[in-house]
C-alpha positions in Angstrom: 16.1 61.8 61.4 19.3 64.1 60.9 21.1 66.6 62.6 18.4 69.1 63.4 16.1 67.1 64.5 14.5 68.6 68.1 14.6 66.5 71.3 11.8 67.3 73.2 12.8 65.7 77.4 10.3 63.8 80.0 9.2 66.0 82.6 7.0 64.8 85.5 6.6 62.6 88.6 8.1 60.0 88.8 9.1 59.5 92.6 5.3 58.4 94.3 3.8 58.0 91.7 2.7 53.9 90.0 4.7 52.8 86.9 1.5 53.4 85.1 0.9 57.3 86.1 4.5 57.6 85.2 5.1 56.2 82.0 1.5 56.6 80.1 1.3 59.6 79.2 5.5 59.8 78.5 4.0 56.6 76.1 1.3 59.1 74.0 3.1 61.9 73.5 5.9 59.1 72.5 3.7 57.7 69.9 2.2 60.7 68.9 5.9 62.7 68.3 7.4 59.6 66.8 9.4 60.1 63.9 10.0 63.8 64.3 11.6 64.5 67.7 13.8 62.4 69.3 11.8 61.8 72.6 14.8 62.0 76.1 12.5 59.5 78.3 14.0 59.7 82.4 11.5 56.0 82.9 14.6 54.6 80.5 16.2 54.0 83.2 15.3 52.0 86.1 16.9 53.1 89.6 13.7 52.2 91.0 15.9 50.7 94.5 17.2 54.3 96.0 20.1 53.5 97.5 23.0 56.7 97.3 24.9 56.0 94.1 21.7 55.2 92.1 20.2 58.8 93.7 23.3 60.5 92.4 22.9 58.7 89.0 19.9 59.2 88.6 20.3 63.3 89.3 23.3 62.9 86.9 21.5 60.7 84.4 18.2 63.1 84.8 20.5 66.8 84.5 22.2 65.6 81.5 18.4 64.6 79.3 18.0 68.1 80.4 20.9 70.0 78.8 20.5 68.2 76.3 17.1 68.7 75.1 15.5 71.6 73.0 13.0 71.4 74.8 11.1 70.2 78.1 7.3 69.0 78.4 6.0 69.1 81.6 3.0 66.7 82.9 2.8 69.5 86.0 -0.3 67.8 87.5 1.2 67.6 90.8 4.3 69.3 93.2 7.6 66.8 92.3 10.5 69.0 93.7 12.2 66.8 90.9 10.3 68.0 88.1 10.3 71.4 89.1 13.9 71.7 90.1 14.6 70.4 86.7 12.4 73.2 84.9 14.1 75.6 86.9 17.9 74.4 85.3 15.8 74.5 81.7 14.2 77.6 81.6 16.4 79.8 84.2 20.2 78.1 84.2 19.7 77.3 80.3 17.4 79.3 78.8 15.8 76.4 77.6 11.8 76.2 76.3 9.6 74.5 78.6 6.4 73.7 77.4 4.2 72.4 80.6 0.3 71.0 81.4 -1.9 70.8 84.3 -4.9 70.5 85.0 -4.9 73.2 87.9 -5.7 76.9 87.5 -2.7 79.5 87.7 -4.4 80.8 90.6 -3.6 76.9 92.4 -0.3 77.1 90.6 3.5 77.5 91.7 4.2 81.0 91.3 8.2 79.3 90.5 6.2 77.1 87.9 4.4 79.7 86.5 7.3 82.1 86.1 9.2 79.5 84.9 6.8 76.9 82.5 7.7 78.9 78.7 3.8 78.1 78.6 1.7 76.0 80.4 -1.3 74.2 78.8 -4.5 72.0 80.4 -3.6 68.9 79.4 -1.4 67.1 77.4 -3.7 66.7 74.0 -3.4 70.9 74.4 0.1 70.8 74.6 1.0 68.3 71.6 -0.6 70.1 69.7 1.5 73.8 70.3 4.4 72.1 70.1 2.9 70.6 66.6 2.2 74.0 65.5 5.4 75.5 67.1 8.4 73.3 66.3 
């Protein structure tokens, strides 16, 4: 990897998801984009105890990943406070490119997610193709 390799933060629900739900799409993205991008996967840190200090660590580590990323790949398959906050922070505060995928129609999506995601595609494969084509 050279210094120009783009970094992608894999943003999406973790709380109230099974490990498989949280990890399977991230693993597919990492396999598909391997070698071309550095993938920043929050699942690499195993914070599951929900203690106050680890909650603060989780948020700080995730925000650092958002700052370090060149773009975000967002799984918007269900409402998630953390995902929404990361998207807002990345887009509004940092001006990052945010690519989301969702099975929902635009009419069923939160207007906040529609506004702060740069591009929303119907599924992971379409989002990965978009990244391949444009980055």
